[in-house]
BAMI-412109 format. One record per residue (C-alpha): residue in one letter; y, z, x. Coordinates in Angstrom, 2 decimals. Last residue first. Example, Ala and Ser with C-alpha at 12.3 -4.5 7.8 and 13.67 -1.06 7.14 Angstrom:
BEGIN
{residu: S; y: -1.06; z: 7.14; x: 13.67}
{residu: A; y: -4.50; z: 7.80; x: 12.30}
//
This chain:
BEGIN
{residu: F; y: -10.20; z: 11.07; x: 0.27}
{residu: Q; y: -7.69; z: 9.33; x: 1.89}
{residu: A; y: -6.60; z: 10.03; x: 5.84}
{residu: R; y: -2.85; z: 10.96; x: 5.90}
{residu: S; y: -2.79; z: 13.89; x: 8.29}
{residu: A; y: -5.80; z: 13.88; x: 10.40}
{residu: R; y: -6.40; z: 10.10; x: 10.19}
{residu: T; y: -2.91; z: 8.96; x: 10.89}
{residu: S; y: -2.81; z: 10.80; x: 14.28}
{residu: L; y: -6.48; z: 9.96; x: 14.59}
{residu: P; y: -5.80; z: 6.23; x: 14.78}
{residu: G; y: -7.30; z: 4.05; x: 12.00}
{residu: F; y: -10.15; z: 4.42; x: 9.67}
{residu: Y; y: -11.29; z: 5.71; x: 6.09}
{residu: W; y: -14.11; z: 4.35; x: 4.46}
{residu: N; y: -13.89; z: 4.44; x: 0.45}
{residu: F; y: -16.27; z: 4.14; x: -2.19}
{residu: M; y: -15.73; z: 4.03; x: -5.99}
{residu: V; y: -17.98; z: 3.94; x: -8.88}
{residu: R; y: -16.54; z: 4.06; x: -12.48}
{residu: F; y: -18.28; z: 4.34; x: -16.17}
{residu: E; y: -16.08; z: 3.27; x: -18.88}
{residu: G; y: -16.28; z: 3.90; x: -22.45}
{residu: D; y: -15.59; z: 2.03; x: -25.95}
{residu: F; y: -13.06; z: -0.52; x: -24.77}
{residu: A; y: -9.55; z: -1.59; x: -25.40}
{residu: R; y: -8.61; z: 0.90; x: -28.25}
{residu: D; y: -5.26; z: -0.28; x: -29.65}
{residu: S; y: -6.91; z: -1.53; x: -33.05}
{residu: G; y: -8.06; z: 2.02; x: -33.90}
{residu: G; y: -9.54; z: 4.88; x: -31.95}
{residu: G; y: -8.77; z: 8.17; x: -30.65}
{residu: I; y: -9.34; z: 9.46; x: -27.02}
{residu: P; y: -10.94; z: 6.85; x: -24.81}
{residu: A; y: -13.49; z: 8.10; x: -22.63}
{residu: V; y: -13.25; z: 7.38; x: -18.93}
{residu: Y; y: -16.66; z: 8.49; x: -16.63}
{residu: G; y: -16.48; z: 8.89; x: -12.86}
{residu: L; y: -18.31; z: 8.85; x: -9.63}
{residu: M; y: -16.23; z: 8.95; x: -6.45}
{residu: L; y: -18.02; z: 8.56; x: -3.05}
{residu: S; y: -15.80; z: 9.54; x: 0.20}
{residu: K; y: -16.21; z: 8.52; x: 3.70}
{residu: N; y: -14.74; z: 9.43; x: 7.11}
{residu: E; y: -16.42; z: 12.90; x: 7.80}
{residu: D; y: -19.82; z: 11.98; x: 7.08}
{residu: I; y: -19.64; z: 12.24; x: 3.48}
{residu: L; y: -17.16; z: 13.33; x: 1.12}
{residu: V; y: -17.79; z: 13.66; x: -2.54}
{residu: N; y: -15.70; z: 13.21; x: -5.37}
{residu: S; y: -16.58; z: 14.14; x: -8.77}
{residu: G; y: -15.77; z: 12.98; x: -12.53}
{residu: F; y: -13.99; z: 13.33; x: -15.53}
{residu: V; y: -11.52; z: 11.02; x: -17.19}
{residu: A; y: -9.56; z: 10.96; x: -20.36}
{residu: N; y: -7.86; z: 8.22; x: -22.05}
{residu: L; y: -4.84; z: 7.80; x: -24.25}
{residu: T; y: -3.95; z: 4.10; x: -25.58}
{residu: Q; y: -0.68; z: 2.82; x: -27.28}
{residu: I; y: -0.20; z: -0.86; x: -27.93}
{residu: N; y: 2.56; z: -2.02; x: -30.17}
{residu: V; y: 2.05; z: -5.25; x: -32.09}
{residu: R; y: 3.46; z: -8.59; x: -32.34}
{residu: N; y: 0.98; z: -11.18; x: -33.47}
{residu: S; y: -1.11; z: -13.55; x: -31.28}
{residu: I; y: -0.57; z: -17.12; x: -30.96}
{residu: N; y: 0.14; z: -19.39; x: -33.83}
{residu: A; y: -0.90; z: -23.24; x: -33.82}
{residu: N; y: 0.04; z: -26.62; x: -34.08}
{residu: D; y: 3.83; z: -26.53; x: -34.88}
{residu: G; y: 4.37; z: -23.35; x: -32.88}
{residu: A; y: 4.52; z: -19.73; x: -33.84}
{residu: I; y: 4.45; z: -17.48; x: -30.60}
{residu: A; y: 3.55; z: -13.89; x: -30.00}
{residu: D; y: 5.07; z: -11.57; x: -27.86}
{residu: T; y: 3.77; z: -7.81; x: -27.48}
{residu: R; y: 6.16; z: -5.18; x: -29.13}
{residu: G; y: 8.18; z: -2.83; x: -27.33}
{residu: L; y: 7.56; z: -1.05; x: -24.18}
{residu: T; y: 3.68; z: -1.16; x: -24.40}
{residu: N; y: 2.16; z: 1.94; x: -23.57}
{residu: N; y: -0.74; z: 3.53; x: -21.43}
{residu: S; y: -1.30; z: 7.24; x: -21.34}
{residu: H; y: -3.98; z: 8.65; x: -18.74}
{residu: L; y: -5.48; z: 11.93; x: -18.49}
{residu: E; y: -7.60; z: 13.18; x: -15.62}
{residu: S; y: -10.51; z: 15.58; x: -14.62}
{residu: I; y: -11.70; z: 16.39; x: -11.13}
{residu: L; y: -14.69; z: 18.09; x: -9.65}
{residu: A; y: -14.72; z: 18.36; x: -5.90}
{residu: I; y: -17.47; z: 18.08; x: -3.30}
{residu: R; y: -17.00; z: 18.54; x: 0.40}
{residu: S; y: -18.54; z: 18.03; x: 4.05}
{residu: I; y: -21.92; z: 16.10; x: 2.86}
{residu: L; y: -23.41; z: 14.98; x: 6.14}
{residu: S; y: -22.07; z: 17.67; x: 7.89}
{residu: S; y: -19.40; z: 17.37; x: 10.61}
{residu: P; y: -17.00; z: 19.73; x: 9.01}
{residu: D; y: -19.44; z: 22.61; x: 9.77}
{residu: S; y: -18.95; z: 25.55; x: 7.20}
{residu: A; y: -19.58; z: 23.07; x: 4.49}
{residu: Q; y: -17.01; z: 23.15; x: 1.75}
{residu: Y; y: -18.12; z: 23.16; x: -2.16}
{residu: I; y: -16.32; z: 23.51; x: -5.57}
{residu: W; y: -13.19; z: 21.86; x: -4.10}
{residu: Y; y: -11.20; z: 21.50; x: -7.38}
{residu: G; y: -9.06; z: 18.84; x: -9.30}
{residu: G; y: -6.33; z: 17.71; x: -11.22}
{residu: S; y: -4.89; z: 14.07; x: -12.36}
{residu: L; y: -1.94; z: 13.27; x: -14.41}
{residu: S; y: -1.31; z: 9.39; x: -14.98}
{residu: V; y: 1.73; z: 8.11; x: -16.98}
{residu: F; y: 1.71; z: 4.18; x: -17.40}
{residu: L; y: 4.50; z: 2.14; x: -19.10}
{residu: Y; y: 3.73; z: -1.24; x: -19.89}
{residu: N; y: 5.47; z: -4.59; x: -20.42}
{residu: P; y: 3.58; z: -7.17; x: -22.40}
{residu: D; y: 2.89; z: -10.78; x: -21.11}
{residu: D; y: 5.67; z: -13.13; x: -22.37}
{residu: L; y: 4.23; z: -16.29; x: -23.97}
{residu: R; y: 6.79; z: -19.20; x: -23.32}
{residu: G; y: 7.22; z: -22.08; x: -25.69}
{residu: E; y: 5.23; z: -24.59; x: -28.00}
{residu: R; y: 4.72; z: -27.30; x: -25.09}
{residu: V; y: 2.71; z: -30.17; x: -26.98}
{residu: L; y: -0.50; z: -31.19; x: -25.53}
{residu: A; y: -1.92; z: -34.56; x: -26.87}
{residu: L; y: -4.90; z: -34.44; x: -29.02}
{residu: S; y: -3.65; z: -37.21; x: -31.47}
{residu: D; y: -2.96; z: -34.66; x: -34.19}
{residu: D; y: -1.27; z: -32.33; x: -31.74}
{residu: A; y: -2.78; z: -30.28; x: -29.11}
{residu: T; y: -1.39; z: -26.73; x: -27.90}
{residu: Y; y: 0.54; z: -25.80; x: -24.90}
{residu: V; y: 2.10; z: -22.47; x: -24.01}
{residu: S; y: 3.88; z: -21.68; x: -20.79}
{residu: N; y: 3.51; z: -18.21; x: -19.44}
{residu: G; y: 6.39; z: -15.94; x: -19.50}
{residu: R; y: 8.59; z: -14.47; x: -16.41}
{residu: T; y: 9.19; z: -11.27; x: -14.54}
{residu: A; y: 6.31; z: -9.32; x: -16.22}
{residu: A; y: 7.09; z: -5.53; x: -15.76}
{residu: D; y: 4.40; z: -2.81; x: -14.96}
{residu: V; y: 6.09; z: 0.34; x: -14.95}
{residu: Q; y: 4.41; z: 3.68; x: -13.35}
{residu: I; y: 4.68; z: 7.20; x: -13.51}
{residu: V; y: 2.12; z: 8.99; x: -11.06}
{residu: G; y: 0.97; z: 12.59; x: -11.61}
{residu: Q; y: -1.49; z: 14.72; x: -8.67}
{residu: F; y: -2.68; z: 18.07; x: -8.60}
{residu: F; y: -4.93; z: 19.93; x: -6.06}
{residu: L; y: -6.85; z: 23.34; x: -5.86}
{residu: R; y: -9.11; z: 23.66; x: -2.81}
{residu: E; y: -6.75; z: 24.28; x: 0.05}
{residu: T; y: -4.28; z: 26.11; x: -2.20}
{residu: P; y: -1.05; z: 25.38; x: -3.88}
{residu: T; y: -1.82; z: 21.66; x: -3.21}
{residu: F; y: 0.81; z: 19.57; x: -5.41}
{residu: V; y: 1.01; z: 15.83; x: -4.99}
{residu: G; y: 3.69; z: 13.57; x: -6.42}
{residu: G; y: 4.30; z: 9.99; x: -7.79}
{residu: I; y: 6.73; z: 7.02; x: -8.32}
{residu: F; y: 6.06; z: 3.63; x: -9.35}
{residu: P; y: 7.28; z: 0.05; x: -9.39}
{residu: L; y: 4.66; z: -2.63; x: -10.55}
{residu: L; y: 6.34; z: -6.29; x: -10.73}
{residu: H; y: 4.11; z: -8.84; x: -12.54}
{residu: V; y: 4.75; z: -12.35; x: -11.87}
{residu: S; y: 3.74; z: -14.50; x: -14.71}
{residu: E; y: 2.48; z: -18.20; x: -14.51}
{residu: N; y: -0.97; z: -18.02; x: -15.86}
{residu: K; y: -0.86; z: -21.31; x: -18.07}
{residu: I; y: -1.60; z: -20.72; x: -21.73}
{residu: L; y: -3.80; z: -24.02; x: -22.74}
{residu: D; y: -4.87; z: -25.01; x: -26.58}
{residu: L; y: -6.84; z: -27.78; x: -27.41}
{residu: T; y: -8.24; z: -29.38; x: -24.18}
{residu: T; y: -10.54; z: -32.00; x: -24.63}
{residu: R; y: -13.92; z: -30.92; x: -23.65}
{residu: A; y: -15.48; z: -34.47; x: -24.19}
{residu: G; y: -18.82; z: -32.93; x: -25.04}
{residu: D; y: -17.63; z: -32.23; x: -28.46}
{residu: D; y: -17.11; z: -28.54; x: -28.31}
{residu: S; y: -13.35; z: -28.89; x: -27.93}
{residu: V; y: -11.35; z: -26.89; x: -25.47}
{residu: V; y: -9.30; z: -23.52; x: -25.50}
{residu: R; y: -7.95; z: -22.94; x: -22.21}
{residu: L; y: -6.65; z: -19.81; x: -20.46}
{residu: D; y: -5.33; z: -20.50; x: -16.76}
{residu: D; y: -7.25; z: -19.14; x: -13.97}
{residu: A; y: -6.48; z: -15.84; x: -12.11}
{residu: T; y: -4.03; z: -16.16; x: -8.75}
{residu: P; y: -0.89; z: -15.02; x: -11.20}
{residu: L; y: 0.27; z: -12.58; x: -8.28}
{residu: A; y: 0.60; z: -8.85; x: -9.05}
{residu: I; y: 3.34; z: -7.13; x: -7.25}
{residu: G; y: 3.30; z: -3.36; x: -6.42}
{residu: L; y: 6.33; z: -1.19; x: -5.50}
{residu: G; y: 6.65; z: 1.97; x: -4.17}
{residu: T; y: 7.59; z: 5.80; x: -4.16}
{residu: S; y: 6.21; z: 8.92; x: -2.60}
{residu: V; y: 6.38; z: 12.80; x: -2.83}
{residu: A; y: 4.38; z: 15.05; x: -1.08}
{residu: W; y: 4.03; z: 18.82; x: -1.92}
{residu: V; y: 1.96; z: 22.07; x: -0.14}
{residu: E; y: 1.69; z: 21.23; x: 3.51}
{residu: N; y: 5.11; z: 19.37; x: 3.67}
{residu: Q; y: 6.13; z: 16.07; x: 2.47}
{residu: F; y: 9.12; z: 13.93; x: 1.29}
{residu: L; y: 10.23; z: 10.39; x: 0.36}
{residu: L; y: 6.61; z: 8.90; x: 1.54}
{residu: A; y: 6.49; z: 5.12; x: 1.24}
{residu: K; y: 3.99; z: 2.87; x: -0.44}
{residu: F; y: 4.10; z: -1.14; x: -0.79}
{residu: F; y: 1.36; z: -2.40; x: -3.13}
{residu: G; y: -0.56; z: -5.54; x: -3.51}
{residu: T; y: -2.34; z: -7.31; x: -6.26}
{residu: L; y: -4.34; z: -10.68; x: -6.54}
{residu: N; y: -4.51; z: -11.58; x: -10.12}
{residu: G; y: -8.32; z: -11.75; x: -11.26}
{residu: L; y: -11.21; z: -13.89; x: -10.12}
{residu: E; y: -13.85; z: -14.50; x: -12.70}
{residu: Y; y: -17.37; z: -14.88; x: -12.79}
{residu: S; y: -18.63; z: -15.86; x: -16.20}
{residu: T; y: -21.35; z: -13.93; x: -18.19}
{residu: T; y: -19.37; z: -13.99; x: -21.69}
{residu: D; y: -19.40; z: -17.37; x: -22.63}
{residu: Y; y: -18.22; z: -17.30; x: -26.28}
{residu: G; y: -20.26; z: -19.66; x: -28.59}
{residu: S; y: -19.30; z: -22.66; x: -30.73}
{residu: V; y: -16.09; z: -20.82; x: -31.82}
{residu: L; y: -15.72; z: -21.94; x: -35.65}
{residu: L; y: -13.73; z: -24.50; x: -37.47}
{residu: N; y: -17.04; z: -26.48; x: -38.45}
{residu: T; y: -15.49; z: -29.99; x: -36.96}
{residu: T; y: -13.26; z: -28.43; x: -34.31}
{residu: D; y: -15.97; z: -26.56; x: -32.75}
{residu: F; y: -14.13; z: -24.51; x: -29.94}
{residu: P; y: -15.23; z: -24.17; x: -26.19}
{residu: T; y: -13.68; z: -20.99; x: -24.48}
{residu: T; y: -12.27; z: -21.63; x: -20.96}
{residu: S; y: -11.09; z: -18.19; x: -19.27}
{residu: N; y: -14.76; z: -17.35; x: -19.42}
{residu: L; y: -15.21; z: -13.83; x: -20.83}
{residu: T; y: -16.41; z: -11.36; x: -17.87}
{residu: T; y: -18.33; z: -11.09; x: -14.82}
{residu: A; y: -15.28; z: -9.57; x: -12.93}
{residu: M; y: -12.92; z: -10.07; x: -9.85}
{residu: P; y: -10.14; z: -7.99; x: -8.50}
{residu: V; y: -8.79; z: -8.43; x: -5.06}
{residu: R; y: -6.57; z: -5.76; x: -4.16}
{residu: L; y: -4.24; z: -5.35; x: -1.09}
{residu: E; y: -2.34; z: -2.28; x: 0.13}
{residu: L; y: 0.47; z: -1.54; x: 2.44}
{residu: S; y: 1.45; z: 1.79; x: 3.87}
{residu: L; y: 4.58; z: 3.99; x: 4.97}
{residu: A; y: 4.94; z: 7.31; x: 6.66}
{residu: G; y: 1.37; z: 7.10; x: 8.44}
{residu: D; y: 2.90; z: 7.09; x: 11.96}
{residu: L; y: 5.11; z: 3.98; x: 11.31}
{residu: L; y: 2.70; z: 2.14; x: 9.11}
{residu: T; y: -0.48; z: 2.50; x: 7.17}
{residu: K; y: -3.08; z: -0.06; x: 6.34}
{residu: E; y: -4.69; z: -0.04; x: 2.52}
{residu: V; y: -7.53; z: -2.47; x: 2.04}
{residu: G; y: -9.22; z: -3.89; x: -1.33}
{residu: P; y: -12.38; z: -4.61; x: -2.82}
{residu: T; y: -12.31; z: -4.77; x: -6.84}
{residu: L; y: -15.53; z: -5.19; x: -8.70}
{residu: R; y: -15.26; z: -5.66; x: -12.55}
{residu: R; y: -18.13; z: -5.39; x: -14.95}
{residu: V; y: -17.18; z: -6.53; x: -18.38}
{residu: D; y: -19.37; z: -5.50; x: -21.68}
{residu: L; y: -18.19; z: -7.75; x: -24.75}
{residu: G; y: -16.67; z: -6.67; x: -28.10}
{residu: G; y: -17.85; z: -7.25; x: -31.54}
{residu: P; y: -15.09; z: -10.05; x: -32.07}
{residu: I; y: -13.96; z: -11.05; x: -28.68}
{residu: L; y: -11.73; z: -9.06; x: -26.10}
{residu: S; y: -12.39; z: -5.90; x: -27.37}
{residu: V; y: -14.23; z: -4.66; x: -24.27}
{residu: D; y: -17.63; z: -3.19; x: -25.52}
{residu: D; y: -18.38; z: -1.00; x: -22.66}
{residu: F; y: -16.32; z: -1.40; x: -19.58}
{residu: Y; y: -18.35; z: -0.95; x: -15.87}
{residu: S; y: -16.17; z: -0.43; x: -13.25}
{residu: Y; y: -16.80; z: -0.80; x: -9.43}
{residu: N; y: -14.16; z: -0.20; x: -6.83}
{residu: V; y: -14.48; z: -0.94; x: -3.28}
{residu: Y; y: -12.52; z: 0.61; x: -0.40}
{residu: F; y: -11.27; z: -0.06; x: 3.17}
{residu: R; y: -9.08; z: 2.77; x: 4.54}
{residu: D; y: -5.79; z: 3.85; x: 6.09}
{residu: R; y: -4.03; z: 6.19; x: 3.93}
{residu: P; y: -0.48; z: 6.60; x: 2.52}
{residu: I; y: -0.12; z: 9.68; x: -0.06}
{residu: V; y: 0.40; z: 9.22; x: -3.32}
{residu: S; y: -3.25; z: 8.29; x: -3.77}
{residu: A; y: -5.08; z: 5.40; x: -5.34}
{residu: N; y: -8.52; z: 4.50; x: -6.70}
{residu: E; y: -6.85; z: 3.11; x: -9.64}
{residu: A; y: -3.39; z: 4.82; x: -10.32}
{residu: F; y: -1.52; z: 1.69; x: -9.31}
{residu: K; y: -2.24; z: -0.48; x: -12.06}
{residu: M; y: -3.84; z: -3.48; x: -12.06}
{residu: L; y: -4.64; z: -5.77; x: -15.32}
{residu: G; y: -7.91; z: -6.95; x: -16.43}
{residu: V; y: -10.37; z: -9.79; x: -15.61}
{residu: S; y: -10.18; z: -11.75; x: -18.81}
{residu: N; y: -6.60; z: -12.56; x: -18.08}
{residu: G; y: -3.11; z: -11.91; x: -19.56}
{residu: R; y: -4.32; z: -10.85; x: -22.85}
{residu: P; y: -7.80; z: -12.28; x: -22.89}
{residu: I; y: -8.62; z: -15.31; x: -25.69}
{residu: A; y: -9.87; z: -15.01; x: -29.33}
{residu: V; y: -10.30; z: -18.12; x: -31.43}
{residu: V; y: -9.47; z: -18.80; x: -35.13}
{residu: G; y: -9.80; z: -21.97; x: -36.92}
{residu: G; y: -7.31; z: -22.67; x: -39.94}
{residu: S; y: -7.72; z: -26.66; x: -39.11}
{residu: P; y: -3.90; z: -27.73; x: -39.06}
{residu: V; y: -2.31; z: -24.38; x: -38.15}
{residu: S; y: -4.96; z: -23.47; x: -35.37}
{residu: S; y: -4.80; z: -19.66; x: -34.81}
{residu: I; y: -4.95; z: -18.33; x: -31.17}
{residu: T; y: -6.15; z: -14.81; x: -30.98}
{residu: T; y: -5.13; z: -12.02; x: -28.82}
{residu: G; y: -7.32; z: -9.43; x: -26.76}
{residu: P; y: -7.06; z: -5.74; x: -26.72}
{residu: G; y: -4.82; z: -4.32; x: -24.10}
{residu: A; y: -5.87; z: -4.25; x: -20.36}
{residu: Y; y: -8.25; z: -2.44; x: -18.32}
{residu: F; y: -7.01; z: 1.08; x: -17.08}
{residu: D; y: -8.62; z: 4.25; x: -16.48}
{residu: G; y: -7.73; z: 5.50; x: -12.99}
{residu: F; y: -9.68; z: 7.58; x: -10.75}
{residu: V; y: -6.85; z: 9.08; x: -8.60}
{residu: S; y: -7.82; z: 9.42; x: -4.95}
{residu: P; y: -8.70; z: 12.55; x: -3.33}
{residu: V; y: -6.26; z: 15.18; x: -2.04}
{residu: Y; y: -8.26; z: 16.52; x: 1.59}
{residu: D; y: -5.03; z: 16.38; x: 3.55}
{residu: Q; y: -2.96; z: 18.18; x: 1.00}
{residu: G; y: -5.09; z: 21.41; x: 1.60}
{residu: S; y: -3.71; z: 21.65; x: 4.80}
{residu: I; y: -4.24; z: 21.17; x: 8.63}
{residu: A; y: -6.73; z: 18.29; x: 8.86}
{residu: G; y: -8.24; z: 17.72; x: 12.05}
{residu: Q; y: -10.59; z: 15.13; x: 11.31}
{residu: G; y: -10.10; z: 14.28; x: 7.43}
{residu: A; y: -12.00; z: 13.03; x: 4.81}
{residu: Q; y: -10.49; z: 13.58; x: 3.78}
{residu: L; y: -11.23; z: 13.90; x: 7.16}
{residu: S; y: -13.02; z: 17.11; x: 7.73}
{residu: A; y: -11.37; z: 20.70; x: 8.59}
{residu: V; y: -13.47; z: 23.35; x: 7.58}
{residu: S; y: -12.08; z: 26.65; x: 8.86}
{residu: P; y: -12.97; z: 27.70; x: 12.34}
{residu: P; y: -16.00; z: 29.52; x: 12.68}
{residu: S; y: -15.62; z: 33.27; x: 13.95}
{residu: S; y: -15.69; z: 33.61; x: 17.70}
{residu: F; y: -19.10; z: 34.01; x: 19.60}
{residu: Q; y: -19.02; z: 36.44; x: 22.75}
{residu: S; y: -18.74; z: 39.55; x: 20.61}
{residu: Q; y: -16.56; z: 42.25; x: 21.59}
{residu: P; y: -18.16; z: 45.47; x: 22.12}
{residu: A; y: -16.89; z: 48.23; x: 19.96}
{residu: Q; y: -14.35; z: 50.45; x: 21.90}
{residu: P; y: -15.02; z: 53.99; x: 22.86}
{residu: P; y: -12.18; z: 56.52; x: 22.63}
{residu: A; y: -10.12; z: 56.70; x: 25.75}
{residu: T; y: -10.92; z: 59.47; x: 27.89}
{residu: L; y: -9.56; z: 63.27; x: 28.59}
{residu: P; y: -11.42; z: 64.85; x: 31.38}
{residu: T; y: -13.46; z: 67.75; x: 30.36}
{residu: P; y: -12.45; z: 70.89; x: 31.98}
{residu: T; y: -14.93; z: 72.33; x: 34.54}
{residu: P; y: -16.23; z: 75.62; x: 33.28}
{residu: Q; y: -15.57; z: 79.01; x: 35.29}
{residu: F; y: -18.55; z: 80.61; x: 36.96}
{residu: V; y: -16.98; z: 83.23; x: 39.88}
{residu: Q; y: -17.89; z: 82.03; x: 43.33}
{residu: D; y: -19.72; z: 84.56; x: 45.61}
{residu: P; y: -22.68; z: 82.73; x: 45.91}
{residu: Q; y: -21.16; z: 79.20; x: 45.71}
{residu: M; y: -21.71; z: 77.31; x: 42.90}
{residu: V; y: -22.21; z: 73.48; x: 43.05}
{residu: N; y: -21.45; z: 71.11; x: 40.15}
{residu: P; y: -18.26; z: 69.90; x: 42.01}
{residu: P; y: -18.10; z: 70.43; x: 45.76}
{residu: C; y: -16.36; z: 73.87; x: 47.06}
{residu: P; y: -13.31; z: 73.65; x: 48.64}
{residu: N; y: -11.21; z: 72.68; x: 45.88}
{residu: P; y: -8.30; z: 70.70; x: 47.25}
{residu: P; y: -5.47; z: 72.34; x: 48.89}
{residu: C; y: -1.97; z: 72.47; x: 47.04}
{residu: P; y: 0.52; z: 70.53; x: 48.96}
{residu: N; y: 2.99; z: 72.01; x: 48.60}
{residu: P; y: 3.08; z: 75.48; x: 46.73}
{residu: P; y: 0.33; z: 77.01; x: 49.19}
{residu: C; y: -2.46; z: 78.53; x: 46.89}
{residu: P; y: -2.97; z: 82.10; x: 47.75}
{residu: N; y: -0.08; z: 83.04; x: 45.26}
{residu: P; y: 1.18; z: 86.85; x: 45.72}
{residu: P; y: 0.04; z: 87.31; x: 49.43}
{residu: C; y: -1.83; z: 90.46; x: 50.05}
{residu: H; y: -0.66; z: 92.52; x: 52.86}
{residu: V; y: -2.94; z: 95.52; x: 54.04}
{residu: G; y: -1.31; z: 98.87; x: 54.61}
{residu: A; y: 1.66; z: 99.46; x: 52.05}
{residu: S; y: 3.88; z: 99.70; x: 55.12}
{residu: T; y: 2.59; z: 96.32; x: 56.43}
{residu: P; y: -0.09; z: 95.50; x: 58.72}
{residu: Q; y: -0.58; z: 91.75; x: 59.32}
{residu: L; y: -4.63; z: 91.29; x: 59.19}
{residu: L; y: -4.37; z: 90.03; x: 55.86}
{residu: Q; y: -2.41; z: 87.14; x: 56.30}
{residu: A; y: -4.00; z: 86.00; x: 59.65}
{residu: D; y: -7.44; z: 85.99; x: 57.44}
{residu: F; y: -5.94; z: 83.87; x: 54.70}
{residu: F; y: -4.72; z: 81.32; x: 57.30}
{residu: A; y: -7.82; z: 81.02; x: 59.30}
{residu: E; y: -9.95; z: 80.84; x: 56.00}
{residu: E; y: -7.75; z: 77.93; x: 54.70}
{residu: E; y: -7.88; z: 76.00; x: 58.08}
{residu: A; y: -11.48; z: 76.30; x: 57.77}
{residu: S; y: -11.82; z: 74.99; x: 54.34}
{residu: T; y: -9.89; z: 71.98; x: 55.35}
{residu: Q; y: -6.39; z: 71.04; x: 54.58}
{residu: A; y: -5.61; z: 68.54; x: 52.13}
{residu: V; y: -3.00; z: 65.50; x: 52.41}
{residu: R; y: -1.90; z: 64.01; x: 49.26}
{residu: N; y: -2.73; z: 60.52; x: 48.37}
{residu: P; y: -4.95; z: 61.55; x: 45.78}
{residu: E; y: -2.22; z: 63.21; x: 43.47}
{residu: A; y: -3.64; z: 63.52; x: 39.89}
{residu: A; y: -6.88; z: 64.51; x: 41.21}
{residu: N; y: -5.27; z: 67.25; x: 43.47}
{residu: V; y: -3.35; z: 68.50; x: 40.36}
{residu: A; y: -6.69; z: 68.86; x: 38.43}
{residu: S; y: -8.07; z: 70.71; x: 41.33}
{residu: C; y: -5.51; z: 73.43; x: 41.31}
{residu: Q; y: -7.07; z: 75.71; x: 38.91}
{residu: I; y: -10.38; z: 75.46; x: 41.21}
{residu: A; y: -8.29; z: 76.48; x: 44.36}
{residu: A; y: -6.87; z: 79.46; x: 42.19}
{residu: A; y: -10.32; z: 80.60; x: 41.81}
{residu: V; y: -11.35; z: 79.83; x: 45.48}
{residu: T; y: -8.31; z: 82.02; x: 46.52}
{residu: A; y: -9.03; z: 84.91; x: 44.16}
{residu: L; y: -12.42; z: 85.15; x: 45.43}
{residu: R; y: -11.24; z: 84.96; x: 49.16}
{residu: L; y: -8.90; z: 87.84; x: 48.19}
{residu: C; y: -11.76; z: 89.89; x: 46.70}
{residu: R; y: -13.84; z: 89.30; x: 49.91}
{residu: L; y: -10.88; z: 90.22; x: 52.10}
{residu: V; y: -10.47; z: 93.55; x: 49.92}
{residu: G; y: -13.88; z: 94.22; x: 50.33}
{residu: T; y: -13.93; z: 93.98; x: 53.80}
{residu: Q; y: -10.67; z: 96.33; x: 54.33}
{residu: T; y: -12.24; z: 98.84; x: 52.26}
{residu: F; y: -15.57; z: 98.45; x: 54.10}
{residu: F; y: -13.85; z: 98.65; x: 57.44}
{residu: G; y: -11.61; z: 101.64; x: 56.47}
{residu: M; y: -14.79; z: 103.63; x: 55.43}
//
């Protein structure tokens, strides 16, 4: 009986020891470097403790797990021993599963070169201002002795150049060609169609802070020489298919301020008198000069403008410019002996130009290298006003023009398409608002092509659309 009692107590203590070892397994897992005792050593230790007699008979240790180190679980995990009391294995805490990361990153934002390569803000995509201007209506020469009247252009038959003609406030590196078809220009009674072509180039300096631009306007328009029948006091026929070269015009542009939203620049243009002189000749085979207006006036074209791009797609531009003629043009008329007599100087009108433009990129390709990377819709408003009345001359043999104020307001609607990262095609229509004698034409269709070049440093942040 004593043997069975001792054996039962021993088995009881072993079961308690195994259960305690299971509870200590978590501690063993946290301390992997702790030296563990083998199962055999454990059994020998507890047997020695059990066989020691005490006053109570058999000694049972209060805690079968040594305080330090705690013995590991003598049973392999997930294996039940015959005398082991089942206890659930605690589930270790693990981090919540994370969604697998895609090896493909999201596509970058569109950054084409205005056409731009590497453009960093909406300002880098701001297109040129379309423009609208030709000139004021034509003037007339009245022969005092005969009473005949002949119409001539005001300035030259190609038209005047203002800054806001396929131009941006921001300096650009580009070659470009502007084509304008003017319907019923009021140079002669009944009007005539003028087709003007203006190639040009703009080159930046000082990493895009400055630029120089040159325009070479030319047109099929009214011939600078008009025949006049002195016998019948009539114009024998206006030549409206003549090829004429206009005044070469250059612009210097400098940035005053620029960040990703705002840009302000100023500059000065100069129009040189390279167009032909205006002549009225006799229609008798001799082609004697009856009236002559020399093209001598140099025009100064100071301007200031700004760009505002509140978002990458939305943009606004504004330009204020003055056209100031520095000197007049000498006027000569034929006397009774057909000798030319100087009547005085005829000053070209001075103008104030105000241009406002706004647009929105309705399409952006996800791939900036796409053939068509962006498309914008653009609308503009242009106010062209003379500063005072136009000049006139009352001579001994002829009266030239009348003193009038010229005020025109034109609206423009068009689009800009970015092609192949460094080219842009602009299509627009100019509609005069209001009528009257100030109206220079009935309508105008514009096509403008820009090709951007130059170092990447200027193409990325200055490139013109």
